[in-house]
N, C-alpha and C positions, 0 to 999 in steps of 0.2 A: 268650175262648178263641182265642188267636191262630191256632192251626192250623186253625181252622174258617173263617177268613176267605177261604181259597182252596180250590179243588177241589170246591166244592159245585156239583152239576149239576142245576138244577131240572127239566130236561127228563126226567131219569131217573124211572122209576116209583117212587113213594114206598114205603117199607116201614113196616109198622105197628110201633110201639114195643111190646116185650114186657112193659113195665111198665104203661103207661097206654093202649095201643092207639091213640095219636095218630099221625098221619102223620109220617114222619121223612125227612130229606134225606140223600143220600149224599155222602160226602167221602172224601178220601184223606190218610193220613199216611205219606209215603214210598210203599212198595208195599202198605200195609195199607188195605183198603177197609172203611170204617165208616159207620154211620148215626148221626145225632144227632136226638133227639126235640125238636121245637120247643116242646113243652108241659112235660115234666118234666125235660128236659136229659139224659136217659139216652143213653149212647153204646153201640153194640152192633154186632156183626158181622151180616151178612145172614142172612135166613131159611134154615134148613136147614144152617147151618154147624155142623160137629161138631169140637170140640177134641180134640187128641191128648194125653192125659195119661199116656202110657206112662213118661215120664221120672220122674214123681212116684210111680209104682207100681213102679219098678224096684228091683232088689236093690242097685244101685250108689248110688241116691239114699238108700235106707234106711241103708246102711253109712255114708254121709257124715254123717247126722244122729243115728243111734241112740246114745243115751248121751252126747250132746254137752252139755257144761256150759253152753255158750252157749244151746242150745235149751231147756234146763231153766230158765235165767235168764229168757229171753224169755217162756216159758210162765208163770212165777211172776209176772212183771210184768203180763202180760195179765190173769191171774186176780185179781190184787190190786185191779184197778179195781172189781171187784164188791164189795169190802169197803166202798167208799164209799157203797154203796146199802143196806147192811145187809139183804140178802135173807134170808128164812127158809131155813135149810138143808133140803134135800130130796133128791130123786133128779134127777140131771143126766145128759145125754147129749151128748157132743161128736160131731158129724158131720164126718168127715174128720180123725180124731184123730191120724193118722200113728203115731208111736211112743209116744204117750200121755203126753207131758210135762204137758199141761194137765190131763188126767185125774188125774195124780198130785198136781198142785197143788190141785185141788178136793178130793181125798181128804184131804189134809193140813189142809184148812179145815173138815172135818166133813161134806162132801157125800157122798151115796151115789152115787158117780160112775162112769159107764160111757163107752165110746167105740167108734165103729165107723169102719171105713175100707175102701176098695176094694182096698188093697194087702195081699196075704197076707204079704209080706215085712215090712211095717211092723207089722202086728198081731202077727206072731210075735216080732219084736224087742221090741215094747212089752210083751208078756205077761211077758217075762223081767224087765222093770223094774217093772211095775205089779201083775201077778198074772193068773192064767189066767182068772178069771171076770169081769174088768173090760173086756176088749177083745174085739171080734169083727169078722169080715169080713162086712159087710152087717148087716142086722137079723136076728141069730140068734134062734131061738125064745125063748130066755130073756130077751133084751132086748126083743123085739117084743111080749111080753106086757104091757109096762108103758107108762104114760104118764108124762111127766116134768114136773118143776117148773121146770127150766131146760134149754134147748137152746142149744148153741153151734155156730157154724160159722165157723172162721177161714180166710179165703182159700179159700172153697169156692164162693160164689155166682158168682164170675166165670167158673167152669168149667162151670156148669150150663146145658145147652141150653134147658130150659124152666123159667124161674124161677117162673112161676105154679104149675106143677105141683109144683115143689119146695116152694113156700109151702103148698100144700094138704097135702103130706106132713108139714110141720112142725106144722100144726094138728092133724092126726090123732094125732101123737105127743105132744102137749102137753096139760096140764090147763088148765082155765079160770083166768085170772089168773096163769098161769105167765109166765116170762120167756124172751126170746130175745136172744142176744148174738152179734153178727156183726162181722167185720172184712173189709174189701176194700181194694184199691188205690184211691186217691183221684184221680179224673180231673182235679179242679181243683187238684191239688197244684202247688207251685212246682217240684218235681223233674220233673214231666211237662212243664211249660212250658219249663224249662231244657233238658231232654233232647230234646224234640221227637220226631222219628221214631226216636231211639235209646232212648227210654224203655223200660226193661226190661219193664214190665208190658204192653207191646204184643205180647207173645209170642203165638203162634198159639193156645195153649191157653186164652187169656182171651177169652171170648165177650161179656162185659159189662164196661162201665166205668161205675161209679156216681159220681154227684155227691151232695151233701147233699140236693138236692131229690128226686132219683130214689130215694134210699134211703128217705126219708120216704114218698114215694108208694108204693113197693113194700110197705113195712111196713103202711101203712094198707090197701092192697088185699088183703092176706092176713089182715086182722083183728087187727093189732097196733097199739098206740099207743106211739110213741117216748117213752122216759123220758129218754134222753140221746143226743145225736148230736154227735160232735166228731171231731177228727183227732189223730193222733200223728205226729211228725216224726222227728228224730234221724238221718235219713238211712239208717235201718236197712234199710228195704225195698228202696229202689232201689240203694243201694250194695251190699247183700248180693246182690241178683240180678245186678248187674253183675260182682261178684267171682266168682260161680259160673260165669257165662258165660265169663269169661277163664280161670279155673282149669281148666275142662273141657278146654281145648286145651294145657295146660301140658306134658303128657307126649309131645306129637307135634311133628314138625317138626325143623328143623335146630337146632344149638346156638345160633345167633344168634336164631332165632325163640323158643326157650325162654327165652333171656335177656331178650328184649323183653317176653315175657309176665310174667316175674318183675318187671320194672321197672314194668309197668302195675299189677300188684297192689300194689307198694310205693306208687305214686302214690295209689291208692284208700285205702290205710291212712292216708296223710297227710291226704287230703281228709276222711276220717271224723274224724280226730283234731282238725284245726284248724278244721273247719267246724261244730263243735258249737254256737256261738252262733247261726249261721244256722238250724240244724236246730231249735233250741228256739224261735226266733222264728217259723218256719213253723208250728209246732204252736200257738203262742199265737194266731195270726190265722187258724186253721182252714185252713191250706194245707199241712198235713203230708202225708206220702206215704201214710198209712194212714187210711182212713175207718172210724170205729168207731161202732156203734149198739147201744144196749140198749133193748129194747122190752118192753111187757107185753101179753100176749094179752087180747083182749076177753073178758068173762066168759061170753058166750053161744057 
């Protein structure tokens, strides 16, 4: 990890890793202060840091993604990975379901699928697409009465202040021998190493940065055995995040600034189109931008 070779200050008081409780050293990436665990390699922000997720809960964000063909396609691809494991169909719950595209993909495959999210805007939009009884804000009484055969959390863990407490919640909501399917940004991705301090997933909302070792360690610590851990590339996560950051400023500024923003978006489109061989290679050698894990809960 080249960014860790500088900025570490051993004299600083160590911070305990939220995954394995080992002592961790502080370092900096640009203006971002992080800690790295010497035992499980987990990277995280300091104790007491709270992420601001208002952007992802906002009406503007929901309007951007609700009903998007691209979001539906991404959700279907993500759920299709489960087909390779031939899991018995049962009741599923997606935590952080946004507008419900993955819930819809599960329903189409025979799952009794539900989703929850903290955003009222997202749930309201999703209900129009999926159905009134399938999505809820938080654990509504109807959903909270059940335990599930499959839990999903896509790009949720990195936002959670206390991931051990979150793991306990997952166990309470799951049945013995049930499955957990998670996706997070990959700290060891090529995209992070190339982007450095400009890596989009260094956003303040992200409190945790997982590696293959730390996701395995976290899963075992909450009573799950990994069935499959790998990465996906294709540039989708980091280019998509970069595109959103640039597009957010497209409507402000002078005519020349708007034109410059448009040119930047065109460059990203070309990188995404011509960089496909690179993106597929990063996936093959487990350096893709997205870390993916499917695990089975211990029977006890």
